[in-house]
Every structure is written in C-alpha cells, then in structure tokens.
N, C-alpha and C positions, 0 to 999 in steps of 0.2 A: 504494500500500500504506500503510495507516494504522497507524503505530507508536505513536500517542499513547494510544489508548484502552486501558484495562485491562480492559474488558468483553470476554467471550468471544464468539465468533461463534455463530450459531444452530447447534444440533446439537453444539457443543463446549463444553458448560457447565463442564467441568472443565479446560480448557486455555486458554492465553493465548499471546501472541506477544511474543518478546523484541525490544526496541527496537534492540538492537545488531546481532544476527545475523539477525533476521527469522524465526527458526525458531519452531515451536510446541512448547510444553512444558506438562506438567501444572502447575497452580498451586502445587503443593508444591515445585517447582524454580524458581519465579520470585519475584522480590523487587520491591517497589514502590520506584521511584527516590526518591520523597519521603521514605521512611523511612530512607534512607542518611544517613551523616554528611555535613555540608555540603561539606567539602573533596573527599570522594570523589564526591559528586554533581556538583560543579563540574567535576571532571576528565572525568566521563562526558559531561556536557552540552556541554563544550567540543569534544569529539571527535564526538559524535553530535548533530547539530543538531536532530533530531526529538525528543530526550529532554526530557520535562517531568516534573513531580512525579507524575503518574498513570501514567507509563510503567512497563513491566515489564522486568526484566533477569534472564536465566537465571543459574544457579549458575556455569557455566563462564566466561561473560564477566565476571561480578562478581568471580570469583577472579582473573582476568587483570588487571582494573583495580586490584584491591586490591594485587596484587603490584607493579604499576607505581607505585602511590602510595607504598607502603612503600620500594620501591627508590629513589624520588626523595628520600625523607626520609633514607635512609642515605647516599645520594650527597652530600647537602648537609652531613652531619655528618662523614663519613669520607673524602670525596673518591672516589677510584677504589675500587670494590668488589673484594674478593678472591674467590678460588674458594670459600672457605668461606662467605662472604656469599651467593654465588650459590646454593650448595647449600641454605642456610637459606631463601632466597626461593623456590626450587623446591618445597621441602617445604611452605612456607607457602601457596603457590598450590594445590598438589595436596591439601592437608589431611592429609598423611602425617606420621609421626613423623620428627623431624629427624635423629636419629642411626641410624635403622633401616638405611639402606643402608651406611653406613660400618661399623656394628657387624657386619653380615652379612659384609662384605668381610674384616674383620679375623678373624672366626671361621672363614671358609672357607679361609684361608691355612694350609696344613699345613707345619710346620717340617721342615727337612731333617735327615738324620742328623747332619751336622756341627754344626748349630745345637743339636740336642738334647744332643750330647756336650759342646759348649761350655758350655751352661747347667749341665750336671751337674758339669763340672770347676770352673767358677766357683763354684758353690754349695758344693762340697766344699772348695775351696781357701780359702774364707772362713769356715771353721768351726773350732771348737776341736778337733774330732776330727782334722782335718788337722794342726793345729799340734802337738798332743800326740803324734800318731803320728810326725810328722816329727822331733820332738825325740828320741823314743825310738829311731828308726832311727839318728840321728846318734850318740847315746850308745853304742848297741850297736856301730856301725861302728868308732868310735874306740877303744872298749874292747877289742874283739877284736884290733885291730892293735897296741894298746899293751901289753896284758897278755901277749900272745904265746901264745894258745891254739893256734895253728898253728905248725909248725916254721919256716915261712916266711910272714910276714905278707903278705897280698895287696895292702895299701896302707899301707906304713909311714909314720911321721911324716916330712914335714908333710902327709900325706894328699892327694897330688896327684890320685889317682883320685876321691876324694870331692869335691875342688874342681871337677873336670871334670863330675862328675854333677850337682852343684849348678848349675853354669853352664848345662848343657844343659837342666835342669829349668826354670830361670828363663827361658831363651830360648824354650822352648815354652809355658810357662804364661802369659807376658805376652800374646802374640797371641790365645791362646784366651780369656783374660779380656776382652780388648778386643772380641772377637767377641760375647761375651755382653753386654757393656756396650752395644754398638751395637744389639743386639736389645732391650735394656731401654729404650734411648733412643727406639727406634721405638715401643715400647708407650707410653711416656710422652708422645710427640708425638701419637699417636692419641688418648690419653686427654685431653690438653690441647685438641685440636681438638674432640673431642666436648663437652667442658665449655664451650668457647667457643660452639659452635653451640647448645647447650641454653640458655645464658644469653642469647644474642642472640634466639632464638625466644621465650623467656619475656619479654624486654623488648618485643618486637614485639606479643605477645599482650596484655601489660599496657597498652601504648599504645592498642591497639584497644579494650580495655575502658574505658579512661578516656574516649576520644572518644565511645564509645557512651553512657556514663553522662552525660557533659556534654550530649550531644545530647538524651537523654531528659529530663534535668533542665530544659533550656531549653524543651522542649515543655510540660513540666508547669507551668513558671512562666507560660508564655503562656496555658495553659488556666485556671490559677488567677486570673490577671489579668483574663481575660475573664469568669469567673464573678463575680469581685468587682465588675466594672463593671456586670454585670447586676443584682446585688443592690443596688448603689447606686442604679441607675435605678428599681428597684422600690420602694425605700424613699422616694425622692424623689416618686414618683407617689402613694404612700400618704399622705405628709405634705401634699402639695399636690394636692387633687382637681382643680384647674383644668388640670393637665397630662394628665389622662386624656382 
C-alpha cells in the first residue's frame, strides 16, 4: 500500500489516502504533510515512517497529533497536567468550545429548596432592610416592656427572653449564611476554572498562530531568495553575453 503519493487513484479524483490510518477521504478533509509546521511534521514523521512532504493526513489524525504536540509542550512547562488541562486539550482536539461542557453542567444543576432558602436568608440578612427592621423590633420590644403598656410585662428588664431570641437567631442565621457562602464559593470556583480554561485555550491558539505565521514567513523568504537568485542570474547573463 503506497502512502507516499498525494495523487488520487483512477476513478477517485476527489479522494486521497491518509498516510497515518490508511483510510480514504475527500481532499477537503486531508492536509499535505509538507504544509504543516516543522515540529508537528517531525513528530508525525517520527511515528509514521512512510510520511514524506507529499503525504496526506486526515483531519482526525492531524487533530490527534496536534493534541499530543501541545500536551508535550504543556508537560514541559507545567510538569504533570491537571484535569482542567486535560479538558482544554480534549476540546482543542475535538475543535469544540472549551467551557461548553462545564457551563452546561453548571446550568443543568437545579438548586434544592434548602439552598434557595439559604440564599434568600443570606441576601436579606445582609441588607439595610434587615438591619433597620431588626432595630425597630428591638426598640418596640424594649419599649413595650419598659413603659408598661401591659399590666404584666412579658419580658421585663434585663430582657432575658429577648437575649434568648437573639441567641437563637444568631445560632440559626450563622449556619444558613455559611451554606450560602459555600454555594457562592462553588460558583466562584467554577467561574475561576472557566476563566483558566479560556485563557489556556487562547494561549494555545495564539501559539498555533505564531508557529503558522513563522512557518509561512520562512517559506516566503525562501521563495523571495530564490526569485532574487534568478534575477541575479538573468542580469549576469544580460551583462555578459558569453554566459549564454
């Protein structure tokens, strides 16, 4: 089986054979190995002995090698890769949005009744409405028992019942607020993870663009140098007819 040639077989003018997997694909899903970046081409050629500059590589195998190449770069810089790094590499290989899966997972999670109540209590407990209302209740409570509107005050000074109510309120409010803070911390963690994955994906994409630009510029310089050499030879022949 010849994997070197990029020319299609007879009767299959719009298809070619991948040098890696050996399967036949339309030319729209194939890439010429010689057009790849040098480091990526060297990696493919090292593993696939039949790979030359004219060989063709399908999208799937090219994405797999790109993922391995980027994974090697990250491993050299960061050491052991985390789960977030692996998620970014998976999305990079598949060509999907980096945070799509994690965003969908966060959206699909429905909060429980206790979590909703905790959020409401924490939100109300940290507002001026609660503070002013609470001050008003304290003033009315102490005023009723001090002024003596009733024949027998239900909580005379030093307001033992009021202290008990305040203690119970503080004991219940603290864990409810902590529950709400835990939910907020979870949201912040997911947001931070998403930001990290977006930044890492952007960094990888920028690196890919830089390498492509450097590769294209190197090719352009080679072509310009070749054209310049041809022009010099033509000028020399024109000035010295004996070279013709």
